[in-house]
mmCIF file as gemmi writes it, N, C-alpha and C atoms, coordinates in Angstrom:
data_model
loop_
_atom_site.group_PDB
_atom_site.id
_atom_site.type_symbol
_atom_site.label_atom_id
_atom_site.label_alt_id
_atom_site.label_comp_id
_atom_site.label_asym_id
_atom_site.label_entity_id
_atom_site.label_seq_id
_atom_site.pdbx_PDB_ins_code
_atom_site.Cartn_x
_atom_site.Cartn_y
_atom_site.Cartn_z
_atom_site.occupancy
_atom_site.B_iso_or_equiv
_atom_site.pdbx_formal_charge
_atom_site.auth_seq_id
_atom_site.auth_asym_id
_atom_site.pdbx_PDB_model_num
ATOM 1 N N . MET Axp A 1 ? -8.538 -5.778 6.573 1 0 ? 1 A 1
ATOM 2 C CA . MET Axp A 1 ? -9.55 -5.987 5.546 1 0 ? 1 A 1
ATOM 3 C C . MET Axp A 1 ? -9.18 -7.286 4.809 1 0 ? 1 A 1
ATOM 4 N N . ASP Axp A 2 ? -10.146 -8.157 4.644 1 0 ? 2 A 1
ATOM 5 C CA . ASP Axp A 2 ? -9.868 -9.447 4 1 0 ? 2 A 1
ATOM 6 C C . ASP Axp A 2 ? -10.097 -9.344 2.499 1 0 ? 2 A 1
ATOM 7 N N . VAL Axp A 3 ? -9.784 -10.388 1.803 1 0 ? 3 A 1
ATOM 8 C CA . VAL Axp A 3 ? -9.858 -10.394 0.324 1 0 ? 3 A 1
ATOM 9 C C . VAL Axp A 3 ? -11.302 -10.155 -0.143 1 0 ? 3 A 1
ATOM 10 N N . GLU Axp A 4 ? -12.25 -10.742 0.54 1 0 ? 4 A 1
ATOM 11 C CA . GLU Axp A 4 ? -13.672 -10.571 0.12 1 0 ? 4 A 1
ATOM 12 C C . GLU Axp A 4 ? -14.055 -9.105 0.274 1 0 ? 4 A 1
ATOM 13 N N . GLN Axp A 5 ? -13.677 -8.449 1.341 1 0 ? 5 A 1
ATOM 14 C CA . GLN Axp A 5 ? -14 -7.031 1.512 1 0 ? 5 A 1
ATOM 15 C C . GLN Axp A 5 ? -13.318 -6.17 0.447 1 0 ? 5 A 1
ATOM 16 N N . LEU Axp A 6 ? -12.043 -6.486 0.135 1 0 ? 6 A 1
ATOM 17 C CA . LEU Axp A 6 ? -11.357 -5.766 -0.941 1 0 ? 6 A 1
ATOM 18 C C . LEU Axp A 6 ? -12.048 -5.944 -2.298 1 0 ? 6 A 1
ATOM 19 N N . THR Axp A 7 ? -12.497 -7.164 -2.549 1 0 ? 7 A 1
ATOM 20 C CA . THR Axp A 7 ? -13.168 -7.438 -3.827 1 0 ? 7 A 1
ATOM 21 C C . THR Axp A 7 ? -14.461 -6.642 -3.931 1 0 ? 7 A 1
ATOM 22 N N . GLU Axp A 8 ? -15.241 -6.6 -2.821 1 0 ? 8 A 1
ATOM 23 C CA . GLU Axp A 8 ? -16.491 -5.841 -2.807 1 0 ? 8 A 1
ATOM 24 C C . GLU Axp A 8 ? -16.225 -4.352 -3.013 1 0 ? 8 A 1
ATOM 25 N N . LEU Axp A 9 ? -15.182 -3.86 -2.36 1 0 ? 9 A 1
ATOM 26 C CA . LEU Axp A 9 ? -14.828 -2.45 -2.474 1 0 ? 9 A 1
ATOM 27 C C . LEU Axp A 9 ? -14.409 -2.146 -3.902 1 0 ? 9 A 1
ATOM 28 N N . ALA Axp A 10 ? -13.598 -3.024 -4.511 1 0 ? 10 A 1
ATOM 29 C CA . ALA Axp A 10 ? -13.194 -2.815 -5.891 1 0 ? 10 A 1
ATOM 30 C C . ALA Axp A 10 ? -14.394 -2.801 -6.828 1 0 ? 10 A 1
ATOM 31 N N . ALA Axp A 11 ? -15.332 -3.669 -6.57 1 0 ? 11 A 1
ATOM 32 C CA . ALA Axp A 11 ? -16.536 -3.76 -7.423 1 0 ? 11 A 1
ATOM 33 C C . ALA Axp A 11 ? -17.375 -2.467 -7.292 1 0 ? 11 A 1
ATOM 34 N N . SER Axp A 12 ? -17.363 -1.868 -6.149 1 0 ? 12 A 1
ATOM 35 C CA . SER Axp A 12 ? -18.157 -0.671 -5.932 1 0 ? 12 A 1
ATOM 36 C C . SER Axp A 12 ? -17.602 0.531 -6.67 1 0 ? 12 A 1
ATOM 37 N N . THR Axp A 13 ? -16.352 0.443 -7.199 1 0 ? 13 A 1
ATOM 38 C CA . THR Axp A 13 ? -15.834 1.567 -8.004 1 0 ? 13 A 1
ATOM 39 C C . THR Axp A 13 ? -16.603 1.69 -9.301 1 0 ? 13 A 1
ATOM 40 N N . ALA Axp A 14 ? -17.314 0.655 -9.699 1 0 ? 14 A 1
ATOM 41 C CA . ALA Axp A 14 ? -18.111 0.702 -10.928 1 0 ? 14 A 1
ATOM 42 C C . ALA Axp A 14 ? -19.558 1.129 -10.663 1 0 ? 14 A 1
ATOM 43 N N . ASP Axp A 15 ? -19.866 1.549 -9.433 1 0 ? 15 A 1
ATOM 44 C CA . ASP Axp A 15 ? -21.199 1.97 -9.093 1 0 ? 15 A 1
ATOM 45 C C . ASP Axp A 15 ? -21.678 3.076 -10.023 1 0 ? 15 A 1
ATOM 46 N N . GLY Axp A 16 ? -22.94 3.161 -10.319 1 0 ? 16 A 1
ATOM 47 C CA . GLY Axp A 16 ? -23.496 4.175 -11.153 1 0 ? 16 A 1
ATOM 48 C C . GLY Axp A 16 ? -23.303 5.589 -10.602 1 0 ? 16 A 1
ATOM 49 N N . ASP Axp A 17 ? -23.188 5.669 -9.312 1 0 ? 17 A 1
ATOM 50 C CA . ASP Axp A 17 ? -22.973 6.996 -8.665 1 0 ? 17 A 1
ATOM 51 C C . ASP Axp A 17 ? -21.484 7.214 -8.552 1 0 ? 17 A 1
ATOM 52 N N . PRO Axp A 18 ? -20.951 8.21 -9.262 1 0 ? 18 A 1
ATOM 53 C CA . PRO Axp A 18 ? -19.52 8.414 -9.212 1 0 ? 18 A 1
ATOM 54 C C . PRO Axp A 18 ? -18.972 8.763 -7.841 1 0 ? 18 A 1
ATOM 55 N N . LEU Axp A 19 ? -19.788 9.318 -6.983 1 0 ? 19 A 1
ATOM 56 C CA . LEU Axp A 19 ? -19.352 9.633 -5.612 1 0 ? 19 A 1
ATOM 57 C C . LEU Axp A 19 ? -19.127 8.371 -4.807 1 0 ? 19 A 1
ATOM 58 N N . VAL Axp A 20 ? -19.932 7.35 -5.052 1 0 ? 20 A 1
ATOM 59 C CA . VAL Axp A 20 ? -19.731 6.063 -4.411 1 0 ? 20 A 1
ATOM 60 C C . VAL Axp A 20 ? -18.437 5.433 -4.92 1 0 ? 20 A 1
ATOM 61 N N . GLY Axp A 21 ? -18.222 5.495 -6.201 1 0 ? 21 A 1
ATOM 62 C CA . GLY Axp A 21 ? -16.985 4.993 -6.77 1 0 ? 21 A 1
ATOM 63 C C . GLY Axp A 21 ? -15.731 5.692 -6.242 1 0 ? 21 A 1
ATOM 64 N N . LEU Axp A 22 ? -15.815 7.027 -6.131 1 0 ? 22 A 1
ATOM 65 C CA . LEU Axp A 22 ? -14.694 7.777 -5.621 1 0 ? 22 A 1
ATOM 66 C C . LEU Axp A 22 ? -14.388 7.453 -4.159 1 0 ? 22 A 1
ATOM 67 N N . SER Axp A 23 ? -15.431 7.256 -3.387 1 0 ? 23 A 1
ATOM 68 C CA . SER Axp A 23 ? -15.241 6.88 -1.985 1 0 ? 23 A 1
ATOM 69 C C . SER Axp A 23 ? -14.565 5.504 -1.902 1 0 ? 23 A 1
ATOM 70 N N . ALA Axp A 24 ? -14.947 4.593 -2.759 1 0 ? 24 A 1
ATOM 71 C CA . ALA Axp A 24 ? -14.365 3.251 -2.789 1 0 ? 24 A 1
ATOM 72 C C . ALA Axp A 24 ? -12.875 3.374 -3.198 1 0 ? 24 A 1
ATOM 73 N N . VAL Axp A 25 ? -12.572 4.208 -4.16 1 0 ? 25 A 1
ATOM 74 C CA . VAL Axp A 25 ? -11.168 4.38 -4.585 1 0 ? 25 A 1
ATOM 75 C C . VAL Axp A 25 ? -10.316 4.919 -3.418 1 0 ? 25 A 1
ATOM 76 N N . ALA Axp A 26 ? -10.856 5.857 -2.673 1 0 ? 26 A 1
ATOM 77 C CA . ALA Axp A 26 ? -10.096 6.436 -1.565 1 0 ? 26 A 1
ATOM 78 C C . ALA Axp A 26 ? -9.841 5.361 -0.493 1 0 ? 26 A 1
ATOM 79 N N . ARG Axp A 27 ? -10.841 4.527 -0.238 1 0 ? 27 A 1
ATOM 80 C CA . ARG Axp A 27 ? -10.68 3.47 0.753 1 0 ? 27 A 1
ATOM 81 C C . ARG Axp A 27 ? -9.715 2.42 0.266 1 0 ? 27 A 1
ATOM 82 N N . LEU Axp A 28 ? -9.763 2.066 -1.021 1 0 ? 28 A 1
ATOM 83 C CA . LEU Axp A 28 ? -8.835 1.106 -1.608 1 0 ? 28 A 1
ATOM 84 C C . LEU Axp A 28 ? -7.401 1.632 -1.542 1 0 ? 28 A 1
ATOM 85 N N . ARG Axp A 29 ? -7.256 2.919 -1.818 1 0 ? 29 A 1
ATOM 86 C CA . ARG Axp A 29 ? -5.922 3.518 -1.813 1 0 ? 29 A 1
ATOM 87 C C . ARG Axp A 29 ? -5.309 3.42 -0.4 1 0 ? 29 A 1
ATOM 88 N N . ALA Axp A 30 ? -6.13 3.749 0.611 1 0 ? 30 A 1
ATOM 89 C CA . ALA Axp A 30 ? -5.629 3.706 1.979 1 0 ? 30 A 1
ATOM 90 C C . ALA Axp A 30 ? -5.261 2.296 2.375 1 0 ? 30 A 1
ATOM 91 N N . GLU Axp A 31 ? -6.101 1.321 1.991 1 0 ? 31 A 1
ATOM 92 C CA . GLU Axp A 31 ? -5.831 -0.074 2.322 1 0 ? 31 A 1
ATOM 93 C C . GLU Axp A 31 ? -4.574 -0.577 1.571 1 0 ? 31 A 1
ATOM 94 N N . THR Axp A 32 ? -4.439 -0.194 0.32 1 0 ? 32 A 1
ATOM 95 C CA . THR Axp A 32 ? -3.27 -0.62 -0.447 1 0 ? 32 A 1
ATOM 96 C C . THR Axp A 32 ? -1.996 -0.039 0.183 1 0 ? 32 A 1
ATOM 97 N N . GLU Axp A 33 ? -2.018 1.192 0.639 1 0 ? 33 A 1
ATOM 98 C CA . GLU Axp A 33 ? -0.856 1.801 1.274 1 0 ? 33 A 1
ATOM 99 C C . GLU Axp A 33 ? -0.515 1.05 2.541 1 0 ? 33 A 1
ATOM 100 N N . ARG Axp A 34 ? -1.509 0.639 3.338 1 0 ? 34 A 1
ATOM 101 C CA . ARG Axp A 34 ? -1.275 -0.089 4.556 1 0 ? 34 A 1
ATOM 102 C C . ARG Axp A 34 ? -0.643 -1.464 4.236 1 0 ? 34 A 1
ATOM 103 N N . ILE Axp A 35 ? -1.182 -2.142 3.247 1 0 ? 35 A 1
ATOM 104 C CA . ILE Axp A 35 ? -0.646 -3.476 2.889 1 0 ? 35 A 1
ATOM 105 C C . ILE Axp A 35 ? 0.782 -3.314 2.334 1 0 ? 35 A 1
ATOM 106 N N . GLU Axp A 36 ? 1.012 -2.309 1.527 1 0 ? 36 A 1
ATOM 107 C CA . GLU Axp A 36 ? 2.402 -2.102 0.998 1 0 ? 36 A 1
ATOM 108 C C . GLU Axp A 36 ? 3.379 -1.867 2.133 1 0 ? 36 A 1
ATOM 109 N N . ALA Axp A 37 ? 3.035 -1.009 3.076 1 0 ? 37 A 1
ATOM 110 C CA . ALA Axp A 37 ? 3.964 -0.74 4.181 1 0 ? 37 A 1
ATOM 111 C C . ALA Axp A 37 ? 4.231 -1.986 5.003 1 0 ? 37 A 1
ATOM 112 N N . SER Axp A 38 ? 3.2 -2.816 5.214 1 0 ? 38 A 1
ATOM 113 C CA . SER Axp A 38 ? 3.392 -4.059 5.938 1 0 ? 38 A 1
ATOM 114 C C . SER Axp A 38 ? 4.314 -5.038 5.177 1 0 ? 38 A 1
ATOM 115 N N . LEU Axp A 39 ? 4.127 -5.133 3.899 1 0 ? 39 A 1
ATOM 116 C CA . LEU Axp A 39 ? 4.968 -6.032 3.11 1 0 ? 39 A 1
ATOM 117 C C . LEU Axp A 39 ? 6.41 -5.549 3.017 1 0 ? 39 A 1
ATOM 118 N N . VAL Axp A 40 ? 6.62 -4.222 2.932 1 0 ? 40 A 1
ATOM 119 C CA . VAL Axp A 40 ? 7.948 -3.7 2.941 1 0 ? 40 A 1
ATOM 120 C C . VAL Axp A 40 ? 8.66 -4.013 4.261 1 0 ? 40 A 1
ATOM 121 N N . ARG Axp A 41 ? 7.94 -3.813 5.372 1 0 ? 41 A 1
ATOM 122 C CA . ARG Axp A 41 ? 8.518 -4.149 6.679 1 0 ? 41 A 1
ATOM 123 C C . ARG Axp A 41 ? 8.883 -5.631 6.752 1 0 ? 41 A 1
ATOM 124 N N . ARG Axp A 42 ? 8.016 -6.499 6.24 1 0 ? 42 A 1
ATOM 125 C CA . ARG Axp A 42 ? 8.269 -7.936 6.259 1 0 ? 42 A 1
ATOM 126 C C . ARG Axp A 42 ? 9.5 -8.242 5.401 1 0 ? 42 A 1
ATOM 127 N N . ALA Axp A 43 ? 9.585 -7.643 4.236 1 0 ? 43 A 1
ATOM 128 C CA . ALA Axp A 43 ? 10.717 -7.886 3.364 1 0 ? 43 A 1
ATOM 129 C C . ALA Axp A 43 ? 12.01 -7.423 4 1 0 ? 43 A 1
ATOM 130 N N . ARG Axp A 44 ? 12.024 -6.249 4.578 1 0 ? 44 A 1
ATOM 131 C CA . ARG Axp A 44 ? 13.221 -5.778 5.281 1 0 ? 44 A 1
ATOM 132 C C . ARG Axp A 44 ? 13.599 -6.677 6.428 1 0 ? 44 A 1
ATOM 133 N N . ASN Axp A 45 ? 12.621 -7.119 7.199 1 0 ? 45 A 1
ATOM 134 C CA . ASN Axp A 45 ? 12.888 -8.024 8.336 1 0 ? 45 A 1
ATOM 135 C C . ASN Axp A 45 ? 13.489 -9.346 7.864 1 0 ? 45 A 1
ATOM 136 N N . LYS Axp A 46 ? 13.163 -9.734 6.61 1 0 ? 46 A 1
ATOM 137 C CA . LYS Axp A 46 ? 13.699 -11.014 6.087 1 0 ? 46 A 1
ATOM 138 C C . LYS Axp A 46 ? 15 -10.758 5.312 1 0 ? 46 A 1
ATOM 139 N N . GLY Axp A 47 ? 15.526 -9.553 5.374 1 0 ? 47 A 1
ATOM 140 C CA . GLY Axp A 47 ? 16.828 -9.253 4.792 1 0 ? 47 A 1
ATOM 141 C C . GLY Axp A 47 ? 16.848 -8.667 3.378 1 0 ? 47 A 1
ATOM 142 N N . ALA Axp A 48 ? 15.698 -8.33 2.848 1 0 ? 48 A 1
ATOM 143 C CA . ALA Axp A 48 ? 15.661 -7.747 1.497 1 0 ? 48 A 1
ATOM 144 C C . ALA Axp A 48 ? 16.298 -6.402 1.498 1 0 ? 48 A 1
ATOM 145 N N . ALA Axp A 49 ? 17.059 -6.084 0.476 1 0 ? 49 A 1
ATOM 146 C CA . ALA Axp A 49 ? 17.693 -4.803 0.331 1 0 ? 49 A 1
ATOM 147 C C . ALA Axp A 49 ? 16.759 -3.811 -0.388 1 0 ? 49 A 1
ATOM 148 N N . TRP Axp A 50 ? 17.029 -2.51 -0.202 1 0 ? 50 A 1
ATOM 149 C CA . TRP Axp A 50 ? 16.173 -1.515 -0.832 1 0 ? 50 A 1
ATOM 150 C C . TRP Axp A 50 ? 16.082 -1.666 -2.341 1 0 ? 50 A 1
ATOM 151 N N . PRO Axp A 51 ? 17.172 -1.997 -3.043 1 0 ? 51 A 1
ATOM 152 C CA . PRO Axp A 51 ? 17.034 -2.171 -4.51 1 0 ? 51 A 1
ATOM 153 C C . PRO Axp A 51 ? 16.069 -3.298 -4.888 1 0 ? 51 A 1
ATOM 154 N N . GLN Axp A 52 ? 16.045 -4.377 -4.088 1 0 ? 52 A 1
ATOM 155 C CA . GLN Axp A 52 ? 15.142 -5.457 -4.364 1 0 ? 52 A 1
ATOM 156 C C . GLN Axp A 52 ? 13.699 -5.042 -4.112 1 0 ? 52 A 1
ATOM 157 N N . ILE Axp A 53 ? 13.463 -4.309 -3.025 1 0 ? 53 A 1
ATOM 158 C CA . ILE Axp A 53 ? 12.096 -3.831 -2.704 1 0 ? 53 A 1
ATOM 159 C C . ILE Axp A 53 ? 11.653 -2.838 -3.788 1 0 ? 53 A 1
ATOM 160 N N . ALA Axp A 54 ? 12.547 -1.952 -4.157 1 0 ? 54 A 1
ATOM 161 C CA . ALA Axp A 54 ? 12.205 -0.965 -5.189 1 0 ? 54 A 1
ATOM 162 C C . ALA Axp A 54 ? 11.824 -1.638 -6.521 1 0 ? 54 A 1
ATOM 163 N N . ALA Axp A 55 ? 12.603 -2.679 -6.898 1 0 ? 55 A 1
ATOM 164 C CA . ALA Axp A 55 ? 12.314 -3.391 -8.133 1 0 ? 55 A 1
ATOM 165 C C . ALA Axp A 55 ? 10.94 -4.066 -8.07 1 0 ? 55 A 1
ATOM 166 N N . ALA Axp A 56 ? 10.574 -4.641 -6.92 1 0 ? 56 A 1
ATOM 167 C CA . ALA Axp A 56 ? 9.282 -5.277 -6.773 1 0 ? 56 A 1
ATOM 168 C C . ALA Axp A 56 ? 8.159 -4.238 -6.878 1 0 ? 56 A 1
ATOM 169 N N . LEU Axp A 57 ? 8.399 -3.058 -6.392 1 0 ? 57 A 1
ATOM 170 C CA . LEU Axp A 57 ? 7.378 -1.99 -6.428 1 0 ? 57 A 1
ATOM 171 C C . LEU Axp A 57 ? 7.367 -1.219 -7.738 1 0 ? 57 A 1
ATOM 172 N N . GLY Axp A 58 ? 8.422 -1.408 -8.572 1 0 ? 58 A 1
ATOM 173 C CA . GLY Axp A 58 ? 8.462 -0.723 -9.814 1 0 ? 58 A 1
ATOM 174 C C . GLY Axp A 58 ? 8.848 0.784 -9.655 1 0 ? 58 A 1
ATOM 175 N N . VAL Axp A 59 ? 9.653 1.082 -8.667 1 0 ? 59 A 1
ATOM 176 C CA . VAL Axp A 59 ? 10.103 2.435 -8.388 1 0 ? 59 A 1
ATOM 177 C C . VAL Axp A 59 ? 11.592 2.442 -8.189 1 0 ? 59 A 1
ATOM 178 N N . SER Axp A 60 ? 12.159 3.64 -8.091 1 0 ? 60 A 1
ATOM 179 C CA . SER Axp A 60 ? 13.593 3.743 -7.813 1 0 ? 60 A 1
ATOM 180 C C . SER Axp A 60 ? 13.888 3.363 -6.381 1 0 ? 60 A 1
ATOM 181 N N . LYS Axp A 61 ? 15.129 2.998 -6.131 1 0 ? 61 A 1
ATOM 182 C CA . LYS Axp A 61 ? 15.561 2.698 -4.779 1 0 ? 61 A 1
ATOM 183 C C . LYS Axp A 61 ? 15.337 3.915 -3.883 1 0 ? 61 A 1
ATOM 184 N N . GLN Axp A 62 ? 15.641 5.074 -4.393 1 0 ? 62 A 1
ATOM 185 C CA . GLN Axp A 62 ? 15.46 6.291 -3.601 1 0 ? 62 A 1
ATOM 186 C C . GLN Axp A 62 ? 13.99 6.521 -3.261 1 0 ? 62 A 1
ATOM 187 N N . ALA Axp A 63 ? 13.122 6.271 -4.197 1 0 ? 63 A 1
ATOM 188 C CA . ALA Axp A 63 ? 11.679 6.475 -3.926 1 0 ? 63 A 1
ATOM 189 C C . ALA Axp A 63 ? 11.168 5.496 -2.878 1 0 ? 63 A 1
ATOM 190 N N . ALA Axp A 64 ? 11.579 4.258 -2.97 1 0 ? 64 A 1
ATOM 191 C CA . ALA Axp A 64 ? 11.134 3.253 -1.98 1 0 ? 64 A 1
ATOM 192 C C . ALA Axp A 64 ? 11.692 3.601 -0.613 1 0 ? 64 A 1
ATOM 193 N N . HIS Axp A 65 ? 12.942 3.966 -0.561 1 0 ? 65 A 1
ATOM 194 C CA . HIS Axp A 65 ? 13.588 4.299 0.729 1 0 ? 65 A 1
ATOM 195 C C . HIS Axp A 65 ? 12.928 5.549 1.325 1 0 ? 65 A 1
ATOM 196 N N . LYS Axp A 66 ? 12.687 6.572 0.535 1 0 ? 66 A 1
ATOM 197 C CA . LYS Axp A 66 ? 12.075 7.814 1.023 1 0 ? 66 A 1
ATOM 198 C C . LYS Axp A 66 ? 10.668 7.546 1.585 1 0 ? 66 A 1
ATOM 199 N N . LYS Axp A 67 ? 9.936 6.701 0.918 1 0 ? 67 A 1
ATOM 200 C CA . LYS Axp A 67 ? 8.576 6.422 1.326 1 0 ? 67 A 1
ATOM 201 C C . LYS Axp A 67 ? 8.5 5.533 2.557 1 0 ? 67 A 1
ATOM 202 N N . HIS Axp A 68 ? 9.396 4.574 2.675 1 0 ? 68 A 1
ATOM 203 C CA . HIS Axp A 68 ? 9.248 3.528 3.702 1 0 ? 68 A 1
ATOM 204 C C . HIS Axp A 68 ? 10.294 3.515 4.781 1 0 ? 68 A 1
ATOM 205 N N . ALA Axp A 69 ? 11.452 4.113 4.575 1 0 ? 69 A 1
ATOM 206 C CA . ALA Axp A 69 ? 12.484 4.11 5.593 1 0 ? 69 A 1
ATOM 207 C C . ALA Axp A 69 ? 12.098 5.089 6.683 1 0 ? 69 A 1
ATOM 208 N N . GLY Axp A 70 ? 12.463 4.784 7.903 1 0 ? 70 A 1
ATOM 209 C CA . GLY Axp A 70 ? 12.196 5.675 9.018 1 0 ? 70 A 1
ATOM 210 C C . GLY Axp A 70 ? 10.798 5.667 9.531 1 0 ? 70 A 1
ATOM 211 N N . ARG Axp A 71 ? 10.014 4.677 9.104 1 0 ? 71 A 1
ATOM 212 C CA . ARG Axp A 71 ? 8.667 4.583 9.664 1 0 ? 71 A 1
ATOM 213 C C . ARG Axp A 71 ? 8.79 4.017 11.08 1 0 ? 71 A 1
ATOM 214 N N . GLY Axp A 72 ? 7.993 4.609 11.936 1 0 ? 72 A 1
ATOM 215 C CA . GLY Axp A 72 ? 7.994 4.19 13.346 1 0 ? 72 A 1
ATOM 216 C C . GLY Axp A 72 ? 7.166 2.944 13.57 1 0 ? 72 A 1
ATOM 217 N N . LEU Axp A 73 ? 6.992 2.631 14.83 1 0 ? 73 A 1
ATOM 218 C CA . LEU Axp A 73 ? 6.249 1.434 15.216 1 0 ? 73 A 1
ATOM 219 C C . LEU Axp A 73 ? 4.833 1.416 14.656 1 0 ? 73 A 1
ATOM 220 N N . PHE Axp A 74 ? 4.188 2.551 14.564 1 0 ? 74 A 1
ATOM 221 C CA . PHE Axp A 74 ? 2.786 2.597 14.106 1 0 ? 74 A 1
ATOM 222 C C . PHE Axp A 74 ? 2.667 3.056 12.668 1 0 ? 74 A 1
ATOM 223 N N . GLY Axp A 75 ? 3.753 3.004 11.896 1 0 ? 75 A 1
ATOM 224 C CA . GLY Axp A 75 ? 3.679 3.308 10.471 1 0 ? 75 A 1
ATOM 225 C C . GLY Axp A 75 ? 3.833 4.769 10.126 1 0 ? 75 A 1
ATOM 226 N N . GLY Axp A 76 ? 3.967 5.666 11.103 1 0 ? 76 A 1
ATOM 227 C CA . GLY Axp A 76 ? 4.112 7.075 10.831 1 0 ? 76 A 1
ATOM 228 C C . GLY Axp A 76 ? 5.579 7.415 10.632 1 0 ? 76 A 1
ATOM 229 N N . ARG Axp A 77 ? 5.813 8.583 10.161 1 0 ? 77 A 1
ATOM 230 C CA . ARG Axp A 77 ? 7.184 9.051 9.965 1 0 ? 77 A 1
ATOM 231 C C . ARG Axp A 77 ? 7.819 9.31 11.341 1 0 ? 77 A 1
ATOM 232 N N . SER Axp A 78 ? 9.097 8.88 11.472 1 0 ? 78 A 1
ATOM 233 C CA . SER Axp A 78 ? 9.767 9.155 12.734 1 0 ? 78 A 1
ATOM 234 C C . SER Axp A 78 ? 10.728 10.307 12.61 1 0 ? 78 A 1
């Protein structure tokens, strides 16, 4: 999903129909999770330590590690 699509999706959270807004929130959440996982993988591949990643995410080292460590090739838990 490109930036323009994300922007349109974010704007649709303000739709007059709350069900449209909720659907947009769910899609944004899924896309944000995908982007976060990708960035964590990139950071780890470039040598970032879990405490650095956790600080960037605003969570504890344990929370970052639990969420992102052990992800397989396709992003699922291994």
